[in-house]
mmCIF file of the C-alpha atoms, coordinates in Angstrom:
data_MODEL
# 
_entry.id   MODEL 
# 
loop_
_atom_site.group_PDB 
_atom_site.id 
_atom_site.type_symbol 
_atom_site.label_atom_id 
_atom_site.label_alt_id 
_atom_site.label_comp_id 
_atom_site.label_asym_id 
_atom_site.label_entity_id 
_atom_site.label_seq_id 
_atom_site.pdbx_PDB_ins_code 
_atom_site.Cartn_x 
_atom_site.Cartn_y 
_atom_site.Cartn_z 
_atom_site.occupancy 
_atom_site.B_iso_or_equiv 
_atom_site.pdbx_formal_charge 
_atom_site.auth_seq_id 
_atom_site.auth_comp_id 
_atom_site.auth_asym_id 
_atom_site.auth_atom_id 
_atom_site.pdbx_PDB_model_num 
ATOM 1   C CA . MET A 1 1   ? 159.809 174.240 93.407  1.00 0.00 ? 1   MET A CA 1 
ATOM 2   C CA . ALA A 1 2   ? 157.280 174.623 90.682  1.00 0.00 ? 2   ALA A CA 1 
ATOM 3   C CA . ILE A 1 3   ? 153.945 173.435 89.447  1.00 0.00 ? 3   ILE A CA 1 
ATOM 4   C CA . PHE A 1 4   ? 154.005 173.653 85.674  1.00 0.00 ? 4   PHE A CA 1 
ATOM 5   C CA . SER A 1 5   ? 150.513 172.794 84.432  1.00 0.00 ? 5   SER A CA 1 
ATOM 6   C CA . VAL A 1 6   ? 147.069 171.601 85.473  1.00 0.00 ? 6   VAL A CA 1 
ATOM 7   C CA . TYR A 1 7   ? 144.779 169.634 83.161  1.00 0.00 ? 7   TYR A CA 1 
ATOM 8   C CA . VAL A 1 8   ? 141.238 168.327 83.595  1.00 0.00 ? 8   VAL A CA 1 
ATOM 9   C CA . VAL A 1 9   ? 140.185 165.492 81.292  1.00 0.00 ? 9   VAL A CA 1 
ATOM 10  C CA . ASN A 1 10  ? 136.577 164.266 80.912  1.00 0.00 ? 10  ASN A CA 1 
ATOM 11  C CA . LYS A 1 11  ? 135.304 160.652 80.697  1.00 0.00 ? 11  LYS A CA 1 
ATOM 12  C CA . ALA A 1 12  ? 135.708 160.532 76.935  1.00 0.00 ? 12  ALA A CA 1 
ATOM 13  C CA . GLY A 1 13  ? 139.344 161.620 77.187  1.00 0.00 ? 13  GLY A CA 1 
ATOM 14  C CA . GLY A 1 14  ? 138.714 165.172 75.996  1.00 0.00 ? 14  GLY A CA 1 
ATOM 15  C CA . LEU A 1 15  ? 140.628 168.045 77.526  1.00 0.00 ? 15  LEU A CA 1 
ATOM 16  C CA . ILE A 1 16  ? 138.111 170.301 79.275  1.00 0.00 ? 16  ILE A CA 1 
ATOM 17  C CA . TYR A 1 17  ? 140.570 172.568 81.102  1.00 0.00 ? 17  TYR A CA 1 
ATOM 18  C CA . GLN A 1 18  ? 144.222 173.531 80.796  1.00 0.00 ? 18  GLN A CA 1 
ATOM 19  C CA . TYR A 1 19  ? 146.231 176.004 82.834  1.00 0.00 ? 19  TYR A CA 1 
ATOM 20  C CA . ASP A 1 20  ? 149.949 176.621 82.323  1.00 0.00 ? 20  ASP A CA 1 
ATOM 21  C CA . ASN A 1 21  ? 151.210 177.958 85.628  1.00 0.00 ? 21  ASN A CA 1 
ATOM 22  C CA . TYR A 1 22  ? 154.919 178.184 85.020  1.00 0.00 ? 22  TYR A CA 1 
ATOM 23  C CA . VAL A 1 23  ? 156.083 179.590 81.721  1.00 0.00 ? 23  VAL A CA 1 
ATOM 24  C CA . PRO A 1 24  ? 159.805 180.382 81.666  1.00 0.00 ? 24  PRO A CA 1 
ATOM 25  C CA . ARG A 1 25  ? 160.466 183.798 80.254  1.00 0.00 ? 25  ARG A CA 1 
ATOM 26  C CA . ALA A 1 26  ? 163.298 184.381 77.819  1.00 0.00 ? 26  ALA A CA 1 
ATOM 27  C CA . GLU A 1 27  ? 165.766 186.854 79.291  1.00 0.00 ? 27  GLU A CA 1 
ATOM 28  C CA . ALA A 1 28  ? 167.167 187.986 75.974  1.00 0.00 ? 28  ALA A CA 1 
ATOM 29  C CA . GLU A 1 29  ? 166.739 187.139 72.363  1.00 0.00 ? 29  GLU A CA 1 
ATOM 30  C CA . LYS A 1 30  ? 169.504 184.864 71.161  1.00 0.00 ? 30  LYS A CA 1 
ATOM 31  C CA . THR A 1 31  ? 170.781 184.684 67.631  1.00 0.00 ? 31  THR A CA 1 
ATOM 32  C CA . PHE A 1 32  ? 172.783 181.856 66.142  1.00 0.00 ? 32  PHE A CA 1 
ATOM 33  C CA . SER A 1 33  ? 175.045 181.614 63.157  1.00 0.00 ? 33  SER A CA 1 
ATOM 34  C CA . TYR A 1 34  ? 175.778 178.645 60.955  1.00 0.00 ? 34  TYR A CA 1 
ATOM 35  C CA . PRO A 1 35  ? 177.206 176.102 61.840  1.00 0.00 ? 35  PRO A CA 1 
ATOM 36  C CA . LEU A 1 36  ? 175.697 175.720 65.274  1.00 0.00 ? 36  LEU A CA 1 
ATOM 37  C CA . ASP A 1 37  ? 177.875 174.413 68.067  1.00 0.00 ? 37  ASP A CA 1 
ATOM 38  C CA . LEU A 1 38  ? 175.519 172.041 69.832  1.00 0.00 ? 38  LEU A CA 1 
ATOM 39  C CA . VAL A 1 39  ? 176.487 170.244 72.996  1.00 0.00 ? 39  VAL A CA 1 
ATOM 40  C CA . LEU A 1 40  ? 173.998 167.811 74.464  1.00 0.00 ? 40  LEU A CA 1 
ATOM 41  C CA . LYS A 1 41  ? 174.124 167.258 78.199  1.00 0.00 ? 41  LYS A CA 1 
ATOM 42  C CA . ILE A 1 42  ? 172.254 164.643 80.161  1.00 0.00 ? 42  ILE A CA 1 
ATOM 43  C CA . HIS A 1 43  ? 170.136 166.106 82.915  1.00 0.00 ? 43  HIS A CA 1 
ATOM 44  C CA . ASP A 1 44  ? 168.663 163.944 85.623  1.00 0.00 ? 44  ASP A CA 1 
ATOM 45  C CA . GLU A 1 45  ? 165.825 166.354 86.368  1.00 0.00 ? 45  GLU A CA 1 
ATOM 46  C CA . LYS A 1 46  ? 162.412 164.978 85.524  1.00 0.00 ? 46  LYS A CA 1 
ATOM 47  C CA . VAL A 1 47  ? 158.884 166.293 85.584  1.00 0.00 ? 47  VAL A CA 1 
ATOM 48  C CA . VAL A 1 48  ? 156.466 164.494 87.869  1.00 0.00 ? 48  VAL A CA 1 
ATOM 49  C CA . VAL A 1 49  ? 153.039 163.749 86.420  1.00 0.00 ? 49  VAL A CA 1 
ATOM 50  C CA . SER A 1 50  ? 150.372 163.224 89.076  1.00 0.00 ? 50  SER A CA 1 
ATOM 51  C CA . PHE A 1 51  ? 146.918 161.901 88.263  1.00 0.00 ? 51  PHE A CA 1 
ATOM 52  C CA . GLY A 1 52  ? 143.923 162.298 90.505  1.00 0.00 ? 52  GLY A CA 1 
ATOM 53  C CA . GLN A 1 53  ? 140.484 160.807 90.176  1.00 0.00 ? 53  GLN A CA 1 
ATOM 54  C CA . ARG A 1 54  ? 137.790 161.368 92.756  1.00 0.00 ? 54  ARG A CA 1 
ATOM 55  C CA . ASP A 1 55  ? 135.006 158.885 93.546  1.00 0.00 ? 55  ASP A CA 1 
ATOM 56  C CA . GLY A 1 56  ? 132.253 161.503 93.392  1.00 0.00 ? 56  GLY A CA 1 
ATOM 57  C CA . ILE A 1 57  ? 132.809 162.206 89.697  1.00 0.00 ? 57  ILE A CA 1 
ATOM 58  C CA . ARG A 1 58  ? 133.549 159.036 87.807  1.00 0.00 ? 58  ARG A CA 1 
ATOM 59  C CA . GLY A 1 59  ? 135.763 159.489 84.804  1.00 0.00 ? 59  GLY A CA 1 
ATOM 60  C CA . ILE A 1 60  ? 136.975 163.051 85.429  1.00 0.00 ? 60  ILE A CA 1 
ATOM 61  C CA . LYS A 1 61  ? 140.759 163.100 85.763  1.00 0.00 ? 61  LYS A CA 1 
ATOM 62  C CA . PHE A 1 62  ? 142.868 165.872 87.243  1.00 0.00 ? 62  PHE A CA 1 
ATOM 63  C CA . ILE A 1 63  ? 146.480 165.981 86.049  1.00 0.00 ? 63  ILE A CA 1 
ATOM 64  C CA . VAL A 1 64  ? 149.245 168.085 87.587  1.00 0.00 ? 64  VAL A CA 1 
ATOM 65  C CA . LEU A 1 65  ? 152.727 168.454 86.077  1.00 0.00 ? 65  LEU A CA 1 
ATOM 66  C CA . ALA A 1 66  ? 155.160 169.455 88.802  1.00 0.00 ? 66  ALA A CA 1 
ATOM 67  C CA . ASP A 1 67  ? 158.785 169.540 89.825  1.00 0.00 ? 67  ASP A CA 1 
ATOM 68  C CA . PRO A 1 68  ? 159.754 166.230 91.480  1.00 0.00 ? 68  PRO A CA 1 
ATOM 69  C CA . ARG A 1 69  ? 160.803 168.115 94.620  1.00 0.00 ? 69  ARG A CA 1 
ATOM 70  C CA . GLN A 1 70  ? 157.339 169.651 95.016  1.00 0.00 ? 70  GLN A CA 1 
ATOM 71  C CA . SER A 1 71  ? 155.631 168.099 98.014  1.00 0.00 ? 71  SER A CA 1 
ATOM 72  C CA . GLY A 1 72  ? 151.943 167.875 98.767  1.00 0.00 ? 72  GLY A CA 1 
ATOM 73  C CA . ILE A 1 73  ? 150.750 167.011 95.257  1.00 0.00 ? 73  ILE A CA 1 
ATOM 74  C CA . ASP A 1 74  ? 148.064 164.644 96.607  1.00 0.00 ? 74  ASP A CA 1 
ATOM 75  C CA . ALA A 1 75  ? 146.706 167.410 98.822  1.00 0.00 ? 75  ALA A CA 1 
ATOM 76  C CA . LEU A 1 76  ? 146.808 169.795 95.854  1.00 0.00 ? 76  LEU A CA 1 
ATOM 77  C CA . LEU A 1 77  ? 144.816 167.329 93.746  1.00 0.00 ? 77  LEU A CA 1 
ATOM 78  C CA . ARG A 1 78  ? 142.193 167.131 96.513  1.00 0.00 ? 78  ARG A CA 1 
ATOM 79  C CA . LYS A 1 79  ? 142.071 170.944 96.618  1.00 0.00 ? 79  LYS A CA 1 
ATOM 80  C CA . ILE A 1 80  ? 141.646 171.130 92.820  1.00 0.00 ? 80  ILE A CA 1 
ATOM 81  C CA . TYR A 1 81  ? 138.763 168.640 93.057  1.00 0.00 ? 81  TYR A CA 1 
ATOM 82  C CA . GLU A 1 82  ? 137.198 170.798 95.782  1.00 0.00 ? 82  GLU A CA 1 
ATOM 83  C CA . ILE A 1 83  ? 137.552 173.911 93.601  1.00 0.00 ? 83  ILE A CA 1 
ATOM 84  C CA . TYR A 1 84  ? 136.078 172.011 90.628  1.00 0.00 ? 84  TYR A CA 1 
ATOM 85  C CA . SER A 1 85  ? 133.066 170.857 92.615  1.00 0.00 ? 85  SER A CA 1 
ATOM 86  C CA . ASP A 1 86  ? 132.513 174.294 94.218  1.00 0.00 ? 86  ASP A CA 1 
ATOM 87  C CA . PHE A 1 87  ? 132.955 176.554 91.196  1.00 0.00 ? 87  PHE A CA 1 
ATOM 88  C CA . ALA A 1 88  ? 132.292 174.429 88.109  1.00 0.00 ? 88  ALA A CA 1 
ATOM 89  C CA . LEU A 1 89  ? 129.758 171.796 89.137  1.00 0.00 ? 89  LEU A CA 1 
ATOM 90  C CA . LYS A 1 90  ? 127.672 174.196 91.225  1.00 0.00 ? 90  LYS A CA 1 
ATOM 91  C CA . ASN A 1 91  ? 127.618 176.736 88.397  1.00 0.00 ? 91  ASN A CA 1 
ATOM 92  C CA . PRO A 1 92  ? 124.145 176.581 86.800  1.00 0.00 ? 92  PRO A CA 1 
ATOM 93  C CA . PHE A 1 93  ? 125.605 177.519 83.393  1.00 0.00 ? 93  PHE A CA 1 
ATOM 94  C CA . TYR A 1 94  ? 128.179 174.693 83.345  1.00 0.00 ? 94  TYR A CA 1 
ATOM 95  C CA . SER A 1 95  ? 127.318 171.469 81.518  1.00 0.00 ? 95  SER A CA 1 
ATOM 96  C CA . LEU A 1 96  ? 129.055 168.295 82.608  1.00 0.00 ? 96  LEU A CA 1 
ATOM 97  C CA . GLU A 1 97  ? 131.769 167.063 80.225  1.00 0.00 ? 97  GLU A CA 1 
ATOM 98  C CA . MET A 1 98  ? 132.052 170.503 78.579  1.00 0.00 ? 98  MET A CA 1 
ATOM 99  C CA . PRO A 1 99  ? 135.065 172.864 78.738  1.00 0.00 ? 99  PRO A CA 1 
ATOM 100 C CA . ILE A 1 100 ? 135.335 174.800 82.010  1.00 0.00 ? 100 ILE A CA 1 
ATOM 101 C CA . ARG A 1 101 ? 134.878 178.521 81.392  1.00 0.00 ? 101 ARG A CA 1 
ATOM 102 C CA . CYS A 1 102 ? 134.400 179.966 84.859  1.00 0.00 ? 102 CYS A CA 1 
ATOM 103 C CA . GLU A 1 103 ? 136.327 182.961 86.148  1.00 0.00 ? 103 GLU A CA 1 
ATOM 104 C CA . LEU A 1 104 ? 135.891 181.955 89.812  1.00 0.00 ? 104 LEU A CA 1 
ATOM 105 C CA . PHE A 1 105 ? 137.332 178.518 89.024  1.00 0.00 ? 105 PHE A CA 1 
ATOM 106 C CA . ASP A 1 106 ? 140.353 180.174 87.378  1.00 0.00 ? 106 ASP A CA 1 
ATOM 107 C CA . GLN A 1 107 ? 140.931 182.587 90.260  1.00 0.00 ? 107 GLN A CA 1 
ATOM 108 C CA . ASN A 1 108 ? 140.669 179.943 92.963  1.00 0.00 ? 108 ASN A CA 1 
ATOM 109 C CA . LEU A 1 109 ? 142.871 177.510 91.057  1.00 0.00 ? 109 LEU A CA 1 
ATOM 110 C CA . LYS A 1 110 ? 145.583 180.162 90.639  1.00 0.00 ? 110 LYS A CA 1 
ATOM 111 C CA . SER A 1 111 ? 145.351 180.973 94.336  1.00 0.00 ? 111 SER A CA 1 
ATOM 112 C CA . ALA A 1 112 ? 145.653 177.289 95.289  1.00 0.00 ? 112 ALA A CA 1 
ATOM 113 C CA . LEU A 1 113 ? 148.698 176.850 93.046  1.00 0.00 ? 113 LEU A CA 1 
ATOM 114 C CA . GLU A 1 114 ? 150.389 179.921 94.562  1.00 0.00 ? 114 GLU A CA 1 
ATOM 115 C CA . ILE A 1 115 ? 149.792 178.596 98.074  1.00 0.00 ? 115 ILE A CA 1 
ATOM 116 C CA . ALA A 1 116 ? 151.072 175.137 97.113  1.00 0.00 ? 116 ALA A CA 1 
ATOM 117 C CA . GLU A 1 117 ? 154.250 176.564 95.585  1.00 0.00 ? 117 GLU A CA 1 
ATOM 118 C CA . LYS A 1 118 ? 155.004 178.901 98.497  1.00 0.00 ? 118 LYS A CA 1 
ATOM 119 C CA . ALA A 1 119 ? 154.240 176.458 101.281 1.00 0.00 ? 119 ALA A CA 1 
ATOM 120 C CA . GLY A 1 120 ? 155.358 173.349 99.447  1.00 0.00 ? 120 GLY A CA 1 
ATOM 121 C CA . ASN A 1 121 ? 152.147 171.616 100.452 1.00 0.00 ? 121 ASN A CA 1 
ATOM 122 C CA . PHE A 1 122 ? 148.681 172.087 101.866 1.00 0.00 ? 122 PHE A CA 1 
ATOM 123 C CA . GLY A 1 123 ? 148.083 171.668 105.558 1.00 0.00 ? 123 GLY A CA 1 
ATOM 124 C CA . ALA A 1 124 ? 145.256 169.625 106.992 1.00 0.00 ? 124 ALA A CA 1 
ATOM 125 C CA . GLY A 1 125 ? 143.087 172.704 107.437 1.00 0.00 ? 125 GLY A CA 1 
ATOM 126 C CA . SER A 1 126 ? 143.438 174.057 103.879 1.00 0.00 ? 126 SER A CA 1 
# 
């Protein structure tokens, strides 16, 4: 299971934070010759897009792109809101509606995503 990306969008619709969690790494460089033999296959795997908006901060939207089999996305969105309020909003150098540039926010978000991927979800006490 995987969580691909996390986005935070402000009231005006501007992207104030982006984190790409899962970036597939190329195993080997591939070369192609002309003409290319292309075969298109239909895959039924989809990416789930989850939106979260908390009542305390009107207009701020938290977006998570995840594997459809990933459970606990709602709990993860609540955890991301908690991290945002603890490490961005309480930061005296952060201005509302501006891009988030806080190392503690980054570290705690990465930690929360690792826990969510390993456990599959957040427990009630997380």
